[in-house]
Each structure stands twice: as structure tokens, then as C-alpha cells.
PDB file of N, CA, C and O in Angstrom:
ATOM      1  N   UNK A   1       0.836  -1.184   0.000  1.00  0.00           N
ATOM      2  CA  UNK A   1       0.000   0.000   0.000  1.00  0.00           C
ATOM      3  C   UNK A   1       0.878   1.243   0.000  1.00  0.00           C
ATOM      4  O   UNK A   1       1.822   1.347   0.783  1.00  0.00           O
ATOM      5  N   UNK A   2       0.566   2.164  -0.866  1.00  0.00           N
ATOM      6  CA  UNK A   2       1.314   3.411  -0.975  1.00  0.00           C
ATOM      7  C   UNK A   2       0.817   4.386   0.089  1.00  0.00           C
ATOM      8  O   UNK A   2      -0.323   4.847   0.025  1.00  0.00           O
ATOM      9  N   UNK A   3       1.657   4.700   1.058  1.00  0.00           N
ATOM     10  CA  UNK A   3       1.257   5.599   2.146  1.00  0.00           C
ATOM     11  C   UNK A   3       1.299   7.062   1.726  1.00  0.00           C
ATOM     12  O   UNK A   3       0.918   7.943   2.497  1.00  0.00           O
ATOM     13  N   UNK A   4       1.761   7.320   0.506  1.00  0.00           N
ATOM     14  CA  UNK A   4       1.802   8.693   0.028  1.00  0.00           C
ATOM     15  C   UNK A   4       0.458   9.157  -0.527  1.00  0.00           C
ATOM     16  O   UNK A   4       0.266  10.347  -0.773  1.00  0.00           O
ATOM     17  N   UNK A   5      -0.462   8.232  -0.722  1.00  0.00           N
ATOM     18  CA  UNK A   5      -1.750   8.574  -1.324  1.00  0.00           C
ATOM     19  C   UNK A   5      -2.896   8.035  -0.471  1.00  0.00           C
ATOM     20  O   UNK A   5      -2.901   6.868  -0.079  1.00  0.00           O
ATOM     21  N   UNK A   6      -3.869   8.909  -0.192  1.00  0.00           N
ATOM     22  CA  UNK A   6      -5.102   8.504   0.492  1.00  0.00           C
ATOM     23  C   UNK A   6      -6.253   8.706  -0.491  1.00  0.00           C
ATOM     24  O   UNK A   6      -6.304   9.714  -1.196  1.00  0.00           O
ATOM     25  N   UNK A   7      -7.172   7.750  -0.535  1.00  0.00           N
ATOM     26  CA  UNK A   7      -8.279   7.791  -1.494  1.00  0.00           C
ATOM     27  C   UNK A   7      -9.589   7.507  -0.770  1.00  0.00           C
ATOM     28  O   UNK A   7      -9.722   6.498  -0.078  1.00  0.00           O
ATOM     29  N   UNK A   8     -10.545   8.400  -0.935  1.00  0.00           N
ATOM     30  CA  UNK A   8     -11.864   8.253  -0.329  1.00  0.00           C
ATOM     31  C   UNK A   8     -12.894   8.128  -1.442  1.00  0.00           C
ATOM     32  O   UNK A   8     -12.936   8.961  -2.347  1.00  0.00           O
ATOM     33  N   UNK A   9     -13.711   7.111  -1.382  1.00  0.00           N
ATOM     34  CA  UNK A   9     -14.772   6.919  -2.371  1.00  0.00           C
ATOM     35  C   UNK A   9     -16.099   6.997  -1.629  1.00  0.00           C
ATOM     36  O   UNK A   9     -16.380   6.181  -0.751  1.00  0.00           O
ATOM     37  N   UNK A  10     -16.902   7.974  -1.986  1.00  0.00           N
ATOM     38  CA  UNK A  10     -18.110   8.294  -1.236  1.00  0.00           C
ATOM     39  C   UNK A  10     -19.363   7.943  -2.040  1.00  0.00           C
ATOM     40  O   UNK A  10     -19.656   8.566  -3.061  1.00  0.00           O
ATOM     41  N   UNK A  11     -20.092   6.941  -1.564  1.00  0.00           N
ATOM     42  CA  UNK A  11     -21.280   6.450  -2.262  1.00  0.00           C
ATOM     43  C   UNK A  11     -22.577   6.900  -1.607  1.00  0.00           C
ATOM     44  O   UNK A  11     -23.653   6.539  -2.085  1.00  0.00           O
ATOM     45  N   UNK A  12     -22.516   7.658  -0.553  1.00  0.00           N
ATOM     46  CA  UNK A  12     -23.714   8.049   0.174  1.00  0.00           C
ATOM     47  C   UNK A  12     -23.786   7.323   1.511  1.00  0.00           C
ATOM     48  O   UNK A  12     -22.957   6.467   1.822  1.00  0.00           O
ATOM     49  N   UNK A  13     -24.795   7.685   2.290  1.00  0.00           N
ATOM     50  CA  UNK A  13     -24.934   7.140   3.641  1.00  0.00           C
ATOM     51  C   UNK A  13     -26.358   6.619   3.824  1.00  0.00           C
ATOM     52  O   UNK A  13     -27.313   7.211   3.321  1.00  0.00           O
ATOM     53  N   UNK A  14     -26.488   5.529   4.533  1.00  0.00           N
ATOM     54  CA  UNK A  14     -27.799   5.017   4.913  1.00  0.00           C
ATOM     55  C   UNK A  14     -28.546   4.324   3.790  1.00  0.00           C
ATOM     56  O   UNK A  14     -27.962   3.899   2.794  1.00  0.00           O
ATOM     57  N   UNK A  15     -29.863   4.222   3.980  1.00  0.00           N
ATOM     58  CA  UNK A  15     -30.702   3.496   3.026  1.00  0.00           C
ATOM     59  C   UNK A  15     -30.671   4.108   1.634  1.00  0.00           C
ATOM     60  O   UNK A  15     -30.708   3.383   0.640  1.00  0.00           O
ATOM     61  N   UNK A  16     -30.604   5.423   1.551  1.00  0.00           N
ATOM     62  CA  UNK A  16     -30.622   6.096   0.257  1.00  0.00           C
ATOM     63  C   UNK A  16     -29.343   5.950  -0.539  1.00  0.00           C
ATOM     64  O   UNK A  16     -29.355   6.052  -1.766  1.00  0.00           O
ATOM     65  N   UNK A  17     -28.257   5.716   0.139  1.00  0.00           N
ATOM     66  CA  UNK A  17     -26.914   5.594  -0.423  1.00  0.00           C
ATOM     67  C   UNK A  17     -26.670   6.547  -1.586  1.00  0.00           C
ATOM     68  O   UNK A  17     -26.416   7.727  -1.341  1.00  0.00           O
ATOM     69  N   UNK A  18     -26.733   6.100  -2.837  1.00  0.00           N
ATOM     70  CA  UNK A  18     -26.368   6.978  -3.956  1.00  0.00           C
ATOM     71  C   UNK A  18     -27.302   8.170  -4.101  1.00  0.00           C
ATOM     72  O   UNK A  18     -26.940   9.150  -4.751  1.00  0.00           O
ATOM     73  N   UNK A  19     -28.492   8.114  -3.516  1.00  0.00           N
ATOM     74  CA  UNK A  19     -29.421   9.248  -3.549  1.00  0.00           C
ATOM     75  C   UNK A  19     -29.178  10.222  -2.401  1.00  0.00           C
ATOM     76  O   UNK A  19     -29.897  11.211  -2.258  1.00  0.00           O
ATOM     77  N   UNK A  20     -28.172   9.946  -1.592  1.00  0.00           N
ATOM     78  CA  UNK A  20     -27.883  10.771  -0.416  1.00  0.00           C
ATOM     79  C   UNK A  20     -27.159  12.048  -0.824  1.00  0.00           C
ATOM     80  O   UNK A  20     -26.218  12.012  -1.617  1.00  0.00           O
ATOM     81  N   UNK A  21     -27.603  13.173  -0.276  1.00  0.00           N
ATOM     82  CA  UNK A  21     -26.913  14.453  -0.461  1.00  0.00           C
ATOM     83  C   UNK A  21     -26.170  14.741   0.838  1.00  0.00           C
ATOM     84  O   UNK A  21     -26.785  14.859   1.898  1.00  0.00           O
ATOM     85  N   UNK A  22     -24.848  14.854   0.755  1.00  0.00           N
ATOM     86  CA  UNK A  22     -24.038  15.074   1.950  1.00  0.00           C
ATOM     87  C   UNK A  22     -24.387  16.414   2.585  1.00  0.00           C
ATOM     88  O   UNK A  22     -24.530  17.425   1.897  1.00  0.00           O
ATOM     89  N   UNK A  23     -24.521  16.404   3.896  1.00  0.00           N
ATOM     90  CA  UNK A  23     -24.825  17.628   4.635  1.00  0.00           C
ATOM     91  C   UNK A  23     -23.534  18.404   4.870  1.00  0.00           C
ATOM     92  O   UNK A  23     -22.436  17.878   4.687  1.00  0.00           O
ATOM     93  N   UNK A  24     -23.680  19.645   5.271  1.00  0.00           N
ATOM     94  CA  UNK A  24     -22.510  20.436   5.626  1.00  0.00           C
ATOM     95  C   UNK A  24     -21.720  19.779   6.744  1.00  0.00           C
ATOM     96  O   UNK A  24     -20.489  19.816   6.752  1.00  0.00           O
ATOM     97  N   UNK A  25     -22.430  19.180   7.686  1.00  0.00           N
ATOM     98  CA  UNK A  25     -21.776  18.481   8.799  1.00  0.00           C
ATOM     99  C   UNK A  25     -20.998  17.260   8.292  1.00  0.00           C
ATOM    100  O   UNK A  25     -19.886  16.998   8.750  1.00  0.00           O
ATOM    101  N   UNK A  26     -21.580  16.520   7.350  1.00  0.00           N
ATOM    102  CA  UNK A  26     -20.880  15.373   6.752  1.00  0.00           C
ATOM    103  C   UNK A  26     -19.575  15.818   6.092  1.00  0.00           C
ATOM    104  O   UNK A  26     -18.525  15.204   6.281  1.00  0.00           O
ATOM    105  N   UNK A  27     -19.663  16.896   5.318  1.00  0.00           N
ATOM    106  CA  UNK A  27     -18.490  17.373   4.582  1.00  0.00           C
ATOM    107  C   UNK A  27     -17.428  17.921   5.529  1.00  0.00           C
ATOM    108  O   UNK A  27     -16.232  17.758   5.288  1.00  0.00           O
ATOM    109  N   UNK A  28     -17.866  18.568   6.603  1.00  0.00           N
ATOM    110  CA  UNK A  28     -16.917  19.072   7.599  1.00  0.00           C
ATOM    111  C   UNK A  28     -16.191  17.914   8.277  1.00  0.00           C
ATOM    112  O   UNK A  28     -14.985  17.985   8.513  1.00  0.00           O
ATOM    113  N   UNK A  29     -16.923  16.853   8.589  1.00  0.00           N
ATOM    114  CA  UNK A  29     -16.311  15.664   9.197  1.00  0.00           C
ATOM    115  C   UNK A  29     -15.310  15.034   8.233  1.00  0.00           C
ATOM    116  O   UNK A  29     -14.218  14.639   8.642  1.00  0.00           O
ATOM    117  N   UNK A  30     -15.678  14.938   6.958  1.00  0.00           N
ATOM    118  CA  UNK A  30     -14.753  14.414   5.947  1.00  0.00           C
ATOM    119  C   UNK A  30     -13.498  15.269   5.876  1.00  0.00           C
ATOM    120  O   UNK A  30     -12.391  14.739   5.788  1.00  0.00           O
ATOM    121  N   UNK A  31     -13.660  16.581   5.912  1.00  0.00           N
ATOM    122  CA  UNK A  31     -12.507  17.482   5.878  1.00  0.00           C
ATOM    123  C   UNK A  31     -11.576  17.223   7.059  1.00  0.00           C
ATOM    124  O   UNK A  31     -10.357  17.194   6.889  1.00  0.00           O
ATOM    125  N   UNK A  32     -12.132  17.037   8.243  1.00  0.00           N
ATOM    126  CA  UNK A  32     -11.306  16.760   9.424  1.00  0.00           C
ATOM    127  C   UNK A  32     -10.551  15.441   9.260  1.00  0.00           C
ATOM    128  O   UNK A  32      -9.384  15.343   9.641  1.00  0.00           O
ATOM    129  N   UNK A  33     -11.205  14.437   8.701  1.00  0.00           N
ATOM    130  CA  UNK A  33     -10.545  13.147   8.457  1.00  0.00           C
ATOM    131  C   UNK A  33      -9.419  13.317   7.446  1.00  0.00           C
ATOM    132  O   UNK A  33      -8.318  12.804   7.645  1.00  0.00           O
ATOM    133  N   UNK A  34      -9.690  14.033   6.368  1.00  0.00           N
ATOM    134  CA  UNK A  34      -8.668  14.261   5.338  1.00  0.00           C
ATOM    135  C   UNK A  34      -7.483  15.027   5.921  1.00  0.00           C
ATOM    136  O   UNK A  34      -6.332  14.697   5.636  1.00  0.00           O
ATOM    137  N   UNK A  35      -7.757  16.042   6.731  1.00  0.00           N
ATOM    138  CA  UNK A  35      -6.664  16.807   7.350  1.00  0.00           C
ATOM    139  C   UNK A  35      -5.792  15.906   8.213  1.00  0.00           C
ATOM    140  O   UNK A  35      -4.568  16.036   8.203  1.00  0.00           O
ATOM    141  N   UNK A  36      -6.405  15.000   8.956  1.00  0.00           N
ATOM    142  CA  UNK A  36      -5.647  14.084   9.812  1.00  0.00           C
ATOM    143  C   UNK A  36      -4.833  13.100   8.966  1.00  0.00           C
ATOM    144  O   UNK A  36      -3.660  12.860   9.250  1.00  0.00           O
ATOM    145  N   UNK A  37      -5.442  12.543   7.950  1.00  0.00           N
ATOM    146  CA  UNK A  37      -4.765  11.574   7.075  1.00  0.00           C
ATOM    147  C   UNK A  37      -3.580  12.211   6.353  1.00  0.00           C
ATOM    148  O   UNK A  37      -2.534  11.581   6.198  1.00  0.00           O
ATOM    149  N   UNK A  38      -3.742  13.453   5.914  1.00  0.00           N
ATOM    150  CA  UNK A  38      -2.667  14.091   5.145  1.00  0.00           C
ATOM    151  C   UNK A  38      -1.468  14.471   6.010  1.00  0.00           C
ATOM    152  O   UNK A  38      -0.461  14.955   5.494  1.00  0.00           O
ATOM    153  N   UNK A  39      -1.567  14.260   7.294  1.00  0.00           N
ATOM    154  CA  UNK A  39      -0.371  14.406   8.135  1.00  0.00           C
ATOM    155  C   UNK A  39       0.595  13.256   7.859  1.00  0.00           C
ATOM    156  O   UNK A  39       1.798  13.368   8.096  1.00  0.00           O
ATOM    157  N   UNK A  40       0.044  12.140   7.348  1.00  0.00           N
ATOM    158  CA  UNK A  40       0.858  10.955   7.058  1.00  0.00           C
ATOM    159  C   UNK A  40       0.940  10.640   5.563  1.00  0.00           C
ATOM    160  O   UNK A  40       1.791   9.857   5.140  1.00  0.00           O
ATOM    161  N   UNK A  41       0.072  11.236   4.775  1.00  0.00           N
ATOM    162  CA  UNK A  41       0.047  10.996   3.329  1.00  0.00           C
ATOM    163  C   UNK A  41       0.351  12.291   2.595  1.00  0.00           C
ATOM    164  O   UNK A  41       0.015  13.379   3.060  1.00  0.00           O
ATOM    165  N   UNK A  42       0.978  12.161   1.468  1.00  0.00           N
ATOM    166  CA  UNK A  42       1.348  13.329   0.671  1.00  0.00           C
ATOM    167  C   UNK A  42       0.155  13.886  -0.093  1.00  0.00           C
ATOM    168  O   UNK A  42       0.030  15.101  -0.249  1.00  0.00           O
ATOM    169  N   UNK A  43      -0.722  13.009  -0.569  1.00  0.00           N
ATOM    170  CA  UNK A  43      -1.863  13.413  -1.377  1.00  0.00           C
ATOM    171  C   UNK A  43      -3.129  12.735  -0.871  1.00  0.00           C
ATOM    172  O   UNK A  43      -3.083  11.636  -0.317  1.00  0.00           O
ATOM    173  N   UNK A  44      -4.263  13.409  -1.069  1.00  0.00           N
ATOM    174  CA  UNK A  44      -5.557  12.814  -0.726  1.00  0.00           C
ATOM    175  C   UNK A  44      -6.549  13.121  -1.840  1.00  0.00           C
ATOM    176  O   UNK A  44      -6.589  14.233  -2.366  1.00  0.00           O
ATOM    177  N   UNK A  45      -7.339  12.126  -2.187  1.00  0.00           N
ATOM    178  CA  UNK A  45      -8.354  12.260  -3.225  1.00  0.00           C
ATOM    179  C   UNK A  45      -9.694  11.825  -2.662  1.00  0.00           C
ATOM    180  O   UNK A  45      -9.777  10.851  -1.913  1.00  0.00           O
ATOM    181  N   UNK A  46     -10.744  12.551  -3.026  1.00  0.00           N
ATOM    182  CA  UNK A  46     -12.103  12.171  -2.643  1.00  0.00           C
ATOM    183  C   UNK A  46     -12.926  12.058  -3.919  1.00  0.00           C
ATOM    184  O   UNK A  46     -12.977  12.993  -4.719  1.00  0.00           O
ATOM    185  N   UNK A  47     -13.566  10.917  -4.103  1.00  0.00           N
ATOM    186  CA  UNK A  47     -14.393  10.691  -5.283  1.00  0.00           C
ATOM    187  C   UNK A  47     -15.833  10.491  -4.827  1.00  0.00           C
ATOM    188  O   UNK A  47     -16.164   9.505  -4.168  1.00  0.00           O
ATOM    189  N   UNK A  48     -16.674  11.441  -5.189  1.00  0.00           N
ATOM    190  CA  UNK A  48     -18.088  11.348  -4.850  1.00  0.00           C
ATOM    191  C   UNK A  48     -18.794  10.550  -5.938  1.00  0.00           C
ATOM    192  O   UNK A  48     -18.674  10.871  -7.121  1.00  0.00           O
ATOM    193  N   UNK A  49     -19.528   9.517  -5.547  1.00  0.00           N
ATOM    194  CA  UNK A  49     -20.232   8.653  -6.489  1.00  0.00           C
ATOM    195  C   UNK A  49     -21.690   8.542  -6.050  1.00  0.00           C
ATOM    196  O   UNK A  49     -22.169   7.471  -5.677  1.00  0.00           O
ATOM    197  N   UNK A  50     -22.376   9.679  -6.105  1.00  0.00           N
ATOM    198  CA  UNK A  50     -23.776   9.738  -5.704  1.00  0.00           C
ATOM    199  C   UNK A  50     -24.521  10.678  -6.647  1.00  0.00           C
ATOM    200  O   UNK A  50     -23.901  11.362  -7.461  1.00  0.00           O
ATOM    201  N   UNK A  51     -25.834  10.713  -6.541  1.00  0.00           N
ATOM    202  CA  UNK A  51     -26.656  11.534  -7.422  1.00  0.00           C
ATOM    203  C   UNK A  51     -26.254  13.013  -7.349  1.00  0.00           C
ATOM    204  O   UNK A  51     -26.273  13.710  -8.363  1.00  0.00           O
ATOM    205  N   UNK A  52     -25.898  13.482  -6.173  1.00  0.00           N
ATOM    206  CA  UNK A  52     -25.573  14.899  -5.963  1.00  0.00           C
ATOM    207  C   UNK A  52     -24.071  15.166  -6.030  1.00  0.00           C
ATOM    208  O   UNK A  52     -23.588  16.144  -5.459  1.00  0.00           O
ATOM    209  N   UNK A  53     -23.331  14.300  -6.726  1.00  0.00           N
ATOM    210  CA  UNK A  53     -21.870  14.383  -6.711  1.00  0.00           C
ATOM    211  C   UNK A  53     -21.342  15.742  -7.149  1.00  0.00           C
ATOM    212  O   UNK A  53     -20.379  16.235  -6.561  1.00  0.00           O
ATOM    213  N   UNK A  54     -21.933  16.358  -8.150  1.00  0.00           N
ATOM    214  CA  UNK A  54     -21.424  17.644  -8.636  1.00  0.00           C
ATOM    215  C   UNK A  54     -21.570  18.706  -7.550  1.00  0.00           C
ATOM    216  O   UNK A  54     -20.623  19.439  -7.263  1.00  0.00           O
ATOM    217  N   UNK A  55     -22.751  18.789  -6.949  1.00  0.00           N
ATOM    218  CA  UNK A  55     -22.970  19.775  -5.890  1.00  0.00           C
ATOM    219  C   UNK A  55     -22.118  19.470  -4.658  1.00  0.00           C
ATOM    220  O   UNK A  55     -21.534  20.374  -4.059  1.00  0.00           O
ATOM    221  N   UNK A  56     -22.051  18.198  -4.286  1.00  0.00           N
ATOM    222  CA  UNK A  56     -21.288  17.815  -3.094  1.00  0.00           C
ATOM    223  C   UNK A  56     -19.805  18.120  -3.255  1.00  0.00           C
ATOM    224  O   UNK A  56     -19.174  18.638  -2.333  1.00  0.00           O
ATOM    225  N   UNK A  57     -19.245  17.803  -4.416  1.00  0.00           N
ATOM    226  CA  UNK A  57     -17.816  18.055  -4.610  1.00  0.00           C
ATOM    227  C   UNK A  57     -17.533  19.556  -4.658  1.00  0.00           C
ATOM    228  O   UNK A  57     -16.491  20.000  -4.176  1.00  0.00           O
ATOM    229  N   UNK A  58     -18.438  20.338  -5.227  1.00  0.00           N
ATOM    230  CA  UNK A  58     -18.238  21.790  -5.243  1.00  0.00           C
ATOM    231  C   UNK A  58     -18.242  22.353  -3.827  1.00  0.00           C
ATOM    232  O   UNK A  58     -17.418  23.201  -3.488  1.00  0.00           O
ATOM    233  N   UNK A  59     -19.171  21.879  -3.005  1.00  0.00           N
ATOM    234  CA  UNK A  59     -19.233  22.343  -1.613  1.00  0.00           C
ATOM    235  C   UNK A  59     -18.002  21.898  -0.836  1.00  0.00           C
ATOM    236  O   UNK A  59     -17.458  22.665  -0.042  1.00  0.00           O
ATOM    237  N   UNK A  60     -17.559  20.658  -1.062  1.00  0.00           N
ATOM    238  CA  UNK A  60     -16.368  20.164  -0.368  1.00  0.00           C
ATOM    239  C   UNK A  60     -15.126  20.934  -0.813  1.00  0.00           C
ATOM    240  O   UNK A  60     -14.261  21.250   0.005  1.00  0.00           O
ATOM    241  N   UNK A  61     -15.042  21.231  -2.088  1.00  0.00           N
ATOM    242  CA  UNK A  61     -13.908  21.998  -2.624  1.00  0.00           C
ATOM    243  C   UNK A  61     -13.807  23.367  -1.936  1.00  0.00           C
ATOM    244  O   UNK A  61     -12.709  23.827  -1.624  1.00  0.00           O
ATOM    245  N   UNK A  62     -14.943  24.006  -1.706  1.00  0.00           N
ATOM    246  CA  UNK A  62     -14.942  25.302  -1.018  1.00  0.00           C
ATOM    247  C   UNK A  62     -14.432  25.168   0.419  1.00  0.00           C
ATOM    248  O   UNK A  62     -13.707  26.039   0.901  1.00  0.00           O
ATOM    249  N   UNK A  63     -14.801  24.094   1.099  1.00  0.00           N
ATOM    250  CA  UNK A  63     -14.296  23.860   2.457  1.00  0.00           C
ATOM    251  C   UNK A  63     -12.780  23.666   2.445  1.00  0.00           C
ATOM    252  O   UNK A  63     -12.067  24.206   3.291  1.00  0.00           O
ATOM    253  N   UNK A  64     -12.305  22.894   1.482  1.00  0.00           N
ATOM    254  CA  UNK A  64     -10.861  22.641   1.379  1.00  0.00           C
ATOM    255  C   UNK A  64     -10.121  23.943   1.097  1.00  0.00           C
ATOM    256  O   UNK A  64      -9.094  24.218   1.719  1.00  0.00           O
ATOM    257  N   UNK A  65     -10.629  24.744   0.170  1.00  0.00           N
ATOM    258  CA  UNK A  65      -9.990  26.029  -0.164  1.00  0.00           C
ATOM    259  C   UNK A  65      -9.882  26.932   1.063  1.00  0.00           C
ATOM    260  O   UNK A  65      -8.898  27.653   1.226  1.00  0.00           O
ATOM    261  N   UNK A  66     -10.889  26.888   1.914  1.00  0.00           N
ATOM    262  CA  UNK A  66     -10.923  27.759   3.089  1.00  0.00           C
ATOM    263  C   UNK A  66      -9.821  27.435   4.095  1.00  0.00           C
ATOM    264  O   UNK A  66      -9.428  28.301   4.876  1.00  0.00           O
ATOM    265  N   UNK A  67      -9.318  26.199   4.086  1.00  0.00           N
ATOM    266  CA  UNK A  67      -8.282  25.831   5.059  1.00  0.00           C
ATOM    267  C   UNK A  67      -6.878  25.816   4.459  1.00  0.00           C
ATOM    268  O   UNK A  67      -5.902  25.607   5.180  1.00  0.00           O
ATOM    269  N   UNK A  68      -6.766  26.033   3.165  1.00  0.00           N
ATOM    270  CA  UNK A  68      -5.435  26.054   2.535  1.00  0.00           C
ATOM    271  C   UNK A  68      -4.780  27.402   2.662  1.00  0.00           C
ATOM    272  O   UNK A  68      -3.659  27.590   2.188  1.00  0.00           O
TER     273      UNK A  68
END
């Protein structure tokens, strides 16, 4: 396993899974996890694979930009 790369694949949560729209709280929690992981990994990738993937990734991108 390459410790230089972290990869997150997000399919949704609960019964709705791919129909799930991530909440602001969900995305904030993901950001905290990514921040912790990147202390040990050089790169991190998040792939949203749900109905709202475009909106979710745009919102997550804004959170990431705010902490860089």
C-alpha cells in the first residue's frame, strides 16, 4: 500500500446511499478526516459517487480552499 496517497470513495450514507446528499456536517467531518490523514500521506483524493456528486464536490472543494 502506498502511504503517500489517500483515497476516499463516497457512495452516500444510509438506506438512500447513492441518492444521499451530503450535509454540511458530513463534509466538515470528511474534511477533518482528510486533514488528519494528510499528516501521514502526501496526497488525498475524494471521489463522490452519488446523485448529488457535482454539488457535493463543489461544496467540499470550497471547504478545502478555506483551510489552505
